[in-house]
N, C-alpha and C positions, 0 to 999 in steps of 0.2 A: 252454439246456437245456429250459426250459419250452416253447419253440417246437417243439423236437424231439418232446416228449411229445404236444403238441397235434396235430401233423401225423401222428404215428404212430397216434393214436387214430382219426383220420378215415380213414386208409388201411385199417384193419381192419374198418370198418363195411361190411356188405354193402349194396350199392346196391339199392334197390327201385324199380321203374318207377312204381308207383302209390302212392307213400308218402303223399301228401296224402289220398287216398281211404281208405287203410288207417288213417290217424290219425283221421279222422272216425269211422270204424267203431269204432276202439279207444276213443275218448271215449264213444261211445254205449254200447258193451258195458261199459266200466269204470264208468260212472255207474250203469247198471242193476245191476252186480255190487255196488257200494257200497251202493245202496239195498236190495238183497235182503239183504245182510249186516246192514243196519241201522246201519252205521257212519258214513254221511254222506248228506246230502241236499243236492244242488246247487241253487242258485238260478239263475234266468235271467241275473242280473247278474254271476255268477261268470265270470271270464275263462278263456279256454282254457288259458292258462299255469297257472293255479291248479288247474284240473281235471287237467291232464296231470301236474303234480307230485304231487297227491294220489293219483291212480290208480296212478302209478308206485310210490310208496312203499307203497301198500296191497298191490299185487301182489308186491312184494319181501317185505313183512312176511308175507304168506300163502304165500310160497315158490312162487309161480306163475311168476316170472321170476327170472333170475340178476341180482343187483345189480351195478351198475357200481362200479368203484373210486371212493371218495368224492372223490378229486381230479379225476375225469372226469365227475362228474355236472353236466350242463348242460341247458338247455332242448332244444337239438337232439339231444343223446344220449338224453334221456328220450323224446322224440318218436319217435326211431328204434327204441328198445326196444319202445315200445307198438305201433308199426307191425309190427315183427317178431312180437310176441305175437299180434296179431289175424290176421296172415298164417298163422301156425301153427295157430291155432284154426280157421280156415276150411279148412285143408288136412286136418285130422283129422276 
């Protein structure tokens, strides 16, 4: 049953051609947003995974993105959500 949920989650994710580039932009925009809000200051030694998780949770808290179900929160799904967020920001 767990395998079925995991595979169904991946099927519903919209594929992005340039997801890696969008993720890099999302990290840059997210860190700038966190600094502007005064809630975080990232160090050069902070890992990308740490930044991704913090930015994801901050955007969910501020209701700028729809949260994932708690059982589906993972590093790849947070990366995908951030890539979608920055893609929509660039489109508008």
